[in-house]
N, C-alpha and C positions, 0 to 999 in steps of 0.2 A: 363718212358723212353720207347719209341717204339723200338722194336727189329728190326733192319734192316738186320740182318744176323742171322745164326744159333748160338745159344749159348747152351752149355751143362750146363743146370741148376743144374744137379746133381754135376758136377765138381765145379761150382761156390760155392755151399753150402758145398762141401767137403764130400758128402755122396754117398753111393752106390745106384744103381737103385731099390734095394729091401728095401731101408730104410723105416721105418715106420713113421707115422705122428709125433710121439713124438721125434724121432731122427732128423727129419727135423726141427721141431720147436726149439729143443735145439741148433742145428747148427746155425740156423738163429739168435737166440738171442745173441750167442757168437760173430758172425761176425758183427751183426748190432751194438753191443756195441763197437766193435773194430773200426769200420769205421764211427761211428756216427759223423756228422758234428760238433756238440757242443764239442766232445772230440778231434777233429782235426780241429780247426778253421782255415779257410783259405787254407786248404789242398784240392785242386781240385781233386787230384787222390783218396784221401779217400772218397770224396763226390761222385765221379763216382762209386767207388766200392760199396759204400753204396746203391746207386740206383740199381746197378746190383744185389746185394744180395736181395734187397727187391723185385725186379722183379722176380728173381728165386723163392723166397718163395711164391709170389702171385700165381704163376702157380702150384708149387708142393704141396702147402697146399690145393688146391682145387681138389677134386677127379675127377671131370669131366674134368677139364683143364689138369690135370696130365695124364689122360687116353688119351686125344687127343694128348698131347705132346709125350707120349710113342709110340702111334700108328703112328703118321704122322711126327714126328721129326720137321724139320724146317718149315713144312708147316701146323703145327697144328692150327694156327690161321685162315688160310683160311678154313680149315676143320670145325673149330668152327662156322665161319660165314656162311658157306654153310649148316650147321645143324641147331643148336639151334638159330642162328641169334643174337638177341639183347642181349643175355645173356653173349656174350663174346666179346672181342675186344683186342686191344693192352693193354699190362700191364700199370699200373698206371704211369702217368707222375708226377715225384716228383719236377719238376722245380718250383722254387718260394715257395716251401713248408715251412711253418713257424715252424721250429723244436722248437723254443723257447716258444711255446704255451703249453709246458708240464712241470709239476712240478718236474718230475723225469724221469729217463730213463725208469723204469719199467711202468710208466703211458703211455709213448709213445709206448713201445712195445705192451702193452695190447691193446691200441687202434688199433695198426697196425694189430695185430692178429685178433681182432674182425672185422676189416675192410675187411681183405682178406677172412675171413671165411663166408662171406655172400652167396657164392654159386652162381649158375647160376641165372641170372635175378636180382641179388641183387646189389645195388650200394653202394658206401661208405656211412657210417653213419656219420652224423654231430654231434658235441658235443660242449659243452661250459663249461667253469669253472665259477662257481659263488663263490663269497667270502662272508662269513658271517660277520657281525659286532660283534665282541666280546662284551659281556655285560659288562658294567662298564668300569673301568679303567684298569683292569688286563686282560691279554690274556691267554687263555688256549690252546685248540687245534688250528690247523691251520685255521679252519673255511672254508675249501674248500668243495664244493659240485659239483655235475655234472648234466646236463640235455642234451637234445638232440637238442637244438636249433642252436648251432654253434657260437662261438665268441672266442676272444683271452684271454689268461690268463694274469694276472697281479700279481706281487709279493707284491703290496701294500695292506694295511689293513686299515679298518676303525673302530673306536670305539667311542661311545658317551661319552661326558664329561659334567657333570652337574655343573652349575655355578649359584650363586645368581646374582641378578641384580646388587648389589653392587660390587661383584667380577669382573663382566663383564664390568661395567662402569670404575672402577679404574685400572683394570688389577690385575693379581695375579699370584702366582706361586704354582704349584701343584707337588707333588711327586707321580709318578705312577709306577706301576710294569708292565713291558712287558716281558712276559715269566719269566726268572730268573733274569732279570735285572731291576734295579730301575733307573728311569730317573727323572731329575728335568725339569718341563715344565713351561715356561713362557707364560702366556696368555696376550697379549698386551691389553691396554684399548680400549674399543669400540667393543668387540666381540658381535655379534648378534646371534639370533637363526638360526641355520643351518650353520653358518660360520664354516670354517675349520682351524685348526692349524696343520701345517706340521711338523712331526718329521722325518727328513732325515736319512735314513739308519737304521730305527728301524723296518722294516717290514719283510716279508718272505725272506728266503735265496734261491737265485737262485742256484740249485745244481751244475750248470756247470760254471757259471761265478764267483761263490762264493760271489756275491755281493747281498746286501740286498735291498729290496724295501723300500718304506716309509710307515710311520703310519700317518693317517689323523684323528685328533680328531675333531669330529662333536659336536659343542656346542649346549647344550640343556639348555635353560634358565628357571629357577624356576619362577613361577607366582609371581608377586608383589602385594601388597594390593592396591597400588595407581597407579603406572606407568604402562604403556603398550606401544606397538608400533603400529603405523599406517604408513606403508611404512618405510620411513627413519626417521620419526618424532617420538619423545617421547610425549606421551599424558597422561594427568591427567584430572580427573573430579573434579571440585571445587564447593562445595555447596555455594549458595548465598541466603540470606534472601530477602523476597519480597520487603522490604523497600529499600535494597541495589540495587536491580534490577530497581526499579522505579527511585530512586534519583541518582544512581551512586556513585562513590567515589573511595577511594583507599583501596585496600584489600591485605592481605598477601597470597602469593601463594607458595607452596613448589616446589622446583627444586632439581636435584641431588646434587647441591652444598649447599642446605639450602634454607630458605625462602627469597623471594624478594617481594618488593611492586609493585603492578600492578595497573594501572588505569582502573577502571570499568566504561564504558560509561553508562549514564542514559538511561533507557528504554530497556536494553538488555533483550533478550528473553532466556528462558531455551533451552539449546542445541546449542547456538551460541558458536563459538570457537574464542578465542583470541590467538595471537601468541607472544611467548617470543623469540625474535631472540638470537641465540647463547647460549641458555640455555639448549639445548638438548643433543643428544648423540654424543660422540667423533667420528670423521671421520678418515679414513686412512691418510688424509693429516695432521692431528694433530689439526684441528680446531673443532668447535662444530656445530652440526645441531640446528635446532629450536625445542622448546617445545610448544606443543599446549595445551591450557587451555580450557576445555569445561565446560561452565557454567550450573549448575543445580540449578534452583530456588527451594528452600526448605522451605516450610511453617513450622512455629513453631508448635511443638506437645504439648507444655505445656504453655499455655497462663496465664499471671497474669490478675487480674481483670481489671487493667488499660489497658493492651494490648487489651483485649477483647473489652473494652468500645471504644478504639480508632479505632479498625478495624470495629466496628459497625458504627461508625461515618463516616469512609471512605466509607463503603458500601452504606450508605444512601446518601451520597454526591457524589458518583461516577457518572460521566456524560457519560462515554463510556460503551457500551456493548461489550465485547470481542468476542461475538458469533454473532454479527450483520451480518457478511458476510455469516453465515450459514443459515439464515432465508430462508424458502421456498425451501431449497435444497432437491431434491429427485431424484430418479432414474426414 
């Protein structure tokens, strides 16, 4: 708030002209708490008084500004600009200030005290609140930390929740402890790695509105021996014998619902992918995605005498060289 006329900042804070730093600070805390906008929602008079108290404290808490104020009275700002220049200006404008960005009144006051204590040439410090993700399903401390980059606070929290692929596919219920409270959480079918489940009203308490933020459970899927994701599709690798790859035929393929019969085309190559439509992961719409089946041609490791004999006959009778296209290839 820019001062357009003379204000007795000592009177605003209710202290004498010989008041020490601690007395000024104590008075400011008391008045700021009284007139804080979160304590007086919608009260324009209280908001104006809060700005006036903050303006007075900004001047009287700074030794150089206070000295100019005591010496030049209503012209102290002009004297400051004529002297030190860039270090001084009009008191801070609190218009549009986001008071909800603080977890408690003491956090706000401490920030304000630090902000005004910068002295000549110092600008306001920026800050941000960062929120830790509590480990596991239980929540301990608030998880709040601070740095100097500047952002807004949220009263929401995040925590990881581990699920098996079966639990994520079918959906499940988990009993979790949040602080001193036990809650029953329903995980709908189709949860994927990184997806979030919202627990409304189970987060941090806003000390002024007395309303709680939300808790977001971030799904972590345990690895599965067969199935994995590629994008939105569920993928599995299926071993195929050389004769099956050459001749084709019908093979049994596992899906989340159990085995199904799939047609294997003759001459399929290792690494080729076949699609089972509607056999994949549940979608938010309630239907199913596709399952991809990647063929891996797997030669036998234990041959019977007859099998070896037959493979040797195939080898001697084979007409195609699979490496013909590589002949004379060089850099």
